[in-house]
C-alpha positions as CSV (number, residue, x, y, z in Angstrom):
1,M,127.5,100.1,166.7
2,G,130.1,102.8,166.2
3,V,130.6,106.1,167.1
4,R,127.7,108.3,168.3
5,I,127.2,111.3,166.9
6,R,124.5,114.2,167.6
7,A,121.6,114.4,164.1
8,D,122.4,118.1,163.8
9,D,126.6,117.4,163.7
10,L,125.7,115.4,160.6
11,I,123.1,117.2,158.5
12,R,125.5,120.3,159.2
13,A,128.5,118.7,158.3
14,Y,126.8,117.4,154.6
15,D,125.2,121.1,154.4
16,V,128.6,122.9,154.7
17,L,130.2,121.2,151.9
18,D,131.8,122.8,148.8
19,A,129.9,121.7,145.6
20,A,132.6,119.8,144.0
21,T,132.9,117.9,147.4
22,K,129.1,117.6,147.8
23,Q,129.4,116.2,144.0
24,L,131.8,113.1,145.4
25,V,129.8,112.6,147.9
26,D,126.6,111.6,146.2
27,Q,128.2,110.0,143.3
28,V,129.8,107.6,145.9
29,T,126.7,106.7,147.5
30,L,124.7,107.0,144.4
31,K,125.9,104.1,142.8
32,K,127.8,101.7,145.4
33,L,126.2,102.2,148.7
34,E,127.0,99.3,150.1
35,F,131.4,99.9,149.8
36,V,130.9,103.0,151.1
37,R,128.9,101.9,154.4
38,E,132.0,98.9,154.6
39,L,134.4,102.0,154.5
40,L,132.3,104.0,157.2
41,V,132.1,100.7,159.5
42,G,135.6,100.0,159.1
43,R,136.0,103.1,160.6
44,D,134.0,102.4,163.4
45,M,131.3,104.3,162.7
46,S,127.5,103.7,162.0
47,P,126.8,103.3,158.0
48,G,123.7,105.1,158.4
49,G,120.0,103.7,157.9
50,T,119.1,105.7,154.4
51,R,120.9,107.5,151.5
52,L,120.7,110.7,152.4
53,S,122.2,109.6,156.3
54,T,125.0,107.7,154.9
55,R,126.1,110.8,152.7
56,Q,126.0,112.7,156.0
57,R,128.1,110.6,158.0
58,V,130.5,110.5,155.0
59,A,130.7,113.9,154.8
60,F,131.2,114.0,158.9
61,A,133.8,111.4,158.4
62,L,135.7,114.1,155.8
63,Q,135.7,117.1,158.2
64,S,137.0,114.8,160.7
65,G,139.6,113.2,159.0
66,E,138.8,109.5,159.3
67,V,138.3,109.5,155.5
68,S,140.4,111.6,152.6
69,L,139.1,112.8,149.4
70,D,141.8,110.4,148.0
71,Q,140.1,107.6,149.2
72,L,136.8,108.4,148.0
73,Q,138.4,109.2,144.8
74,E,140.0,105.8,144.7
75,L,136.9,104.2,145.6
76,I,134.6,105.6,143.2
77,K,137.2,105.3,140.0
78,E,136.9,101.7,140.7
79,L,133.1,101.3,141.5
80,D,132.6,103.3,138.4
81,L,134.3,100.4,136.3
82,W,133.1,97.3,138.1
83,G,129.7,96.0,139.0
84,D,126.4,96.6,137.7
85,Q,127.8,96.1,133.9
86,R,127.6,94.4,131.0
87,L,130.6,92.3,129.5
88,R,131.1,91.3,126.0
89,L,134.0,88.4,125.6
90,M,135.9,88.7,122.3
91,Q,139.1,86.9,121.3
92,L,142.0,88.5,119.1
93,P,144.2,86.2,116.9
94,A,148.1,86.5,117.8
95,A,149.2,88.5,115.0
96,A,147.0,91.4,116.2
97,L,148.8,91.5,119.5
98,P,152.1,93.1,119.1
99,S,150.6,96.3,117.8
100,I,149.0,96.7,121.0
101,R,152.3,95.8,123.4
102,N,154.2,98.8,122.5
103,Q,152.9,102.1,124.2
104,A,154.8,104.5,122.2
105,P,153.3,104.3,118.6
106,L,149.7,103.9,120.2
107,A,150.2,107.3,122.3
108,G,150.8,108.6,119.3
109,Q,147.7,107.9,117.4
110,F,145.7,108.5,120.4
111,Q,147.1,111.9,120.3
112,A,146.4,112.3,116.4
113,N,143.1,111.6,116.9
114,F,142.1,113.0,119.9
115,G,144.7,115.8,120.9
116,F,146.0,114.3,124.0
117,D,148.2,111.4,124.6
118,P,145.8,109.5,127.5
119,F,148.5,106.9,129.0
120,N,150.1,110.1,130.2
121,E,146.7,112.7,130.9
122,K,144.0,111.5,132.2
123,H,140.8,113.5,132.1
124,D,138.2,113.4,134.6
125,L,134.5,113.2,133.3
126,A,133.0,116.5,132.0
127,P,129.8,116.9,132.7
128,E,127.8,116.6,129.8
129,A,126.2,113.6,127.9
130,T,128.6,113.1,124.8
131,L,130.8,110.4,125.5
132,Q,134.7,111.3,126.0
133,L,137.8,109.6,126.1
134,L,139.4,109.5,129.8
135,Y,142.7,107.6,129.8
136,A,144.3,104.4,128.8
137,E,146.5,102.3,130.8
138,Y,148.6,99.1,131.1
139,A,147.3,97.8,134.0
140,A,147.6,94.1,136.0
141,K,144.7,92.1,137.0
142,P,143.5,90.1,140.0
143,G,145.8,87.1,139.2
144,G,148.6,88.8,137.6
145,R,147.0,88.9,134.0
146,Q,148.4,92.1,131.9
147,V,145.8,94.1,130.1
148,L,145.7,97.4,128.2
149,R,142.6,99.1,129.1
150,V,141.0,102.6,127.2
151,V,138.1,104.0,129.2
152,V,135.4,106.5,127.8
153,G,132.0,107.4,129.5
154,R,129.4,109.6,129.9
155,Q,127.2,111.6,132.3
156,Q,123.5,110.2,132.8
157,V,120.9,112.0,134.4
158,I,118.5,109.6,136.3
159,E,115.9,110.2,138.6
160,N,115.6,108.5,142.3
161,R,112.6,108.6,144.2
162,V,112.9,110.3,147.6
163,P,112.0,107.8,150.4
164,E,109.0,108.7,152.3
165,E,110.7,109.7,155.7
166,E,112.7,112.5,154.1
167,I,109.8,114.1,152.1
168,Q,106.4,113.1,152.2
169,P,104.1,112.5,149.1
170,I,101.7,115.2,148.3
171,R,98.2,114.4,148.2
172,V,95.5,116.5,146.8
173,E,92.6,117.1,149.2
174,D,90.3,117.2,146.9
175,Q,91.2,114.4,145.1
176,P,92.4,111.8,147.4
177,D,93.4,109.2,144.5
178,L,95.7,111.6,143.2
179,V,99.5,111.7,144.8
180,F,102.8,113.9,143.9
181,I,105.9,111.5,144.5
182,P,108.7,113.7,145.1
183,F,111.9,112.6,142.8
184,R,115.7,113.7,142.9
185,I,116.9,114.1,140.1
186,E,121.0,113.1,139.9
187,K,123.8,112.8,137.3
188,R,125.6,109.3,137.5
189,N,129.2,108.2,135.5
190,A,128.5,106.1,133.0
191,I,131.6,104.3,132.1
192,T,132.6,102.1,129.4
193,F,135.9,100.4,128.6
194,A,137.6,98.1,126.4
195,E,140.4,95.5,127.8
196,I,142.7,93.5,126.1
197,D,144.9,90.6,127.5
198,L,147.9,91.1,126.2
199,A,149.2,87.2,126.1
200,S,145.8,85.6,125.3
201,G,144.2,88.1,122.7
202,L,140.9,88.0,125.1
203,V,138.8,91.2,124.7
204,V,136.5,92.5,127.3
205,L,134.3,95.1,126.7
206,S,132.2,96.7,129.3
207,T,129.5,99.1,129.9
208,T,126.9,100.4,132.7
209,A,124.3,97.8,132.8
210,G,120.9,98.9,131.6
211,R,119.5,99.9,128.2
212,G,121.1,100.6,125.5
213,T,124.6,98.6,126.3
214,D,124.7,97.3,122.5
215,K,124.8,101.1,121.7
216,E,127.2,102.2,124.3
217,L,129.7,99.0,123.2
218,A,129.3,100.1,119.4
219,S,129.8,103.5,120.4
220,L,133.3,102.8,122.4
221,L,134.0,100.6,119.0
222,V,133.6,103.2,117.0
223,M,135.3,106.4,119.0
224,V,138.6,104.0,119.5
225,Q,138.8,102.2,115.8
226,G,141.5,105.3,114.9
227,S,143.6,104.4,117.4
228,L,142.9,100.4,118.4
229,S,141.0,98.0,115.5
230,F,138.9,95.2,116.7
231,Q,137.7,94.1,113.3
232,L,139.4,90.8,113.1
233,A,138.1,89.8,117.4
234,T,135.5,87.4,116.9
235,R,132.7,86.9,119.6
236,K,133.0,84.3,122.7
237,N,130.2,81.3,122.9
238,L,129.2,80.6,126.1
239,E,126.9,77.9,125.4
240,V,128.8,74.9,127.2
241,V,129.3,77.2,130.4
242,A,125.6,78.0,130.5
243,G,124.8,74.5,129.6
244,K,127.3,73.2,132.1
245,V,125.0,75.7,135.0
246,N,121.5,75.2,133.9
247,C,122.2,71.3,134.1
248,G,123.9,71.8,137.5
249,T,127.2,70.1,137.1
250,L,128.9,72.9,138.6
251,G,128.2,71.5,142.3
252,N,128.1,74.1,145.0
253,E,130.3,76.6,143.1
254,V,127.1,77.9,141.3
255,R,123.8,78.5,142.5
256,R,120.8,78.3,139.4
257,C,118.5,80.9,139.9
258,R,115.3,82.2,139.2
259,L,113.2,85.3,138.0
260,R,109.9,85.9,138.9
261,R,107.7,89.1,137.7
262,R,104.1,89.9,137.2
263,T,103.3,92.9,135.1
264,A,100.6,95.4,135.6
265,Q,97.8,93.5,133.8
266,G,98.7,90.4,135.9
267,S,101.0,88.3,133.5
268,E,103.6,86.3,134.9
269,I,107.4,86.3,133.3
270,D,109.3,83.1,134.9
271,V,113.0,82.9,133.6
272,K,114.9,79.9,135.2
273,G,118.2,79.6,133.1
274,A,117.4,78.0,130.2
275,S,113.9,78.3,130.1
276,V,111.4,81.0,129.9
277,V,107.6,80.4,130.7
278,T,105.1,82.7,130.7
279,D,101.0,83.9,129.9
280,L,101.5,86.4,127.1
281,G,98.1,86.8,126.5
282,V,98.3,90.1,124.7
283,D,100.3,91.8,127.6
284,P,102.9,94.2,126.2
285,E,105.1,94.1,129.2
286,A,105.2,90.5,128.9
287,L,105.9,90.3,125.2
288,S,108.6,93.0,125.4
289,A,109.9,91.3,128.3
290,I,110.0,87.3,126.7
291,G,111.3,89.0,123.2
292,S,114.5,90.2,125.6
293,T,114.9,86.5,126.9
294,P,116.5,83.9,125.2
295,A,113.9,80.6,125.2
296,A,116.3,78.1,123.5
297,S,117.8,75.4,126.1
298,N,121.4,76.2,127.1
299,R,121.4,79.9,125.5
300,F,120.8,81.8,128.9
301,A,121.8,81.2,132.5
302,N,120.6,83.2,135.5
303,C,122.9,82.0,138.2
304,I,125.2,82.8,141.6
305,W,128.4,82.4,141.7
306,Q,128.7,81.5,145.4
307,T,131.0,82.7,148.2
308,S,133.9,80.3,148.6
309,A,137.6,80.3,149.8
310,A,138.6,82.5,146.4
311,L,135.1,84.9,146.1
312,D,134.3,86.6,149.4
313,R,130.6,87.1,148.4
314,D,127.9,86.3,146.1
315,V,127.7,87.0,142.3
316,H,124.9,87.2,140.9
317,C,125.5,87.2,137.0
318,H,123.4,86.4,134.0
319,I,125.1,84.4,131.0
320,W,123.9,85.0,127.6
321,A,125.7,82.2,125.6
322,P,125.4,83.0,121.7
323,E,126.2,86.5,122.5
324,G,129.2,86.0,124.7
325,E,128.5,88.4,127.6
326,L,127.7,88.5,130.7
327,T,125.4,90.5,133.1
328,I,127.2,91.2,136.6
329,L,124.1,92.6,139.4
330,G,125.0,94.1,142.0
331,Q,127.6,96.2,143.4
332,V,130.8,94.0,143.5
333,L,135.0,95.3,143.1
334,E,137.3,94.0,140.2
335,L,138.4,91.0,142.1
336,H,134.9,89.5,142.1
337,V,134.1,90.0,138.2
338,E,137.7,88.6,137.5
339,H,137.1,85.8,139.5
340,V,133.4,85.2,137.8
341,L,135.0,85.6,134.4
342,Q,138.1,83.6,134.9
343,R,135.9,80.5,136.1
344,V,133.4,80.9,133.1
345,L,136.2,80.6,130.6
346,F,137.6,77.8,132.6
347,H,134.2,75.9,132.5
348,N,134.0,76.9,129.2
């Protein structure tokens, strides 16, 4: 399927990219490979097998005019915000909303605190590890909700194992049990943002999923506190919807799922929505995992919101009920996250 391209042409197309374009191609294929492959397929091009081959095909598409830099930049802007993220849901009282509906005074506060107006001067993410204010905007959500969105971010250094078809592991002749496995050091954009619904006062805080999400969200609140205050915001409690998911009362809309993992010492961790079953023993891996997973009834739900007329793909979601938080797992777009969020709130 797709246009056949010589391997040498693909390799050459990627190798001759300038540094800035190569970084953009690497970024967009690092976190959201699935949507980049869909972009290629939509242009009658093979999506490639490995991450490197997909990057080469994107580079070829750029040079042939099938894909533009603007399209890649718009794609990475959305994909940096959505998917593989932790959401915290909060509620502002109605009395706090008038002050955030007027852009002019907000822009003045940001100007005083950060030295620029983020509504009219959007900053790209600089290659550093410190949290940076990027931009602010009034935006329309899928479905029509109007929100104020404030976006900050930092670059993270990550290590990705290089596939064996690219570079073979190195074995030591006189030590056959010793293997050196190559890793590629790459950077990804870790984006954190706040959205405030201008009508209802619903606050959605979001950060890239993984370790340290509480710290990232706390850093966001501290960073913007001179311009926006969330002191009056209260956390949503999601025990009602978590209970419905775990009791199976939402029909075909949601499928409960379980997560089973074996640790290096042989313990088994079995997460099944409302309960956690494990043979802990003295296994530190198991103890660490169980400590981060609520075991009480209806306090945690592991589920998939299934494809329907309103949702064009399955969305895997963890609901952390008393924390008022959701984890969105996998590669999705804003419209998918918005659908799940609205259904969670509806059933809660």
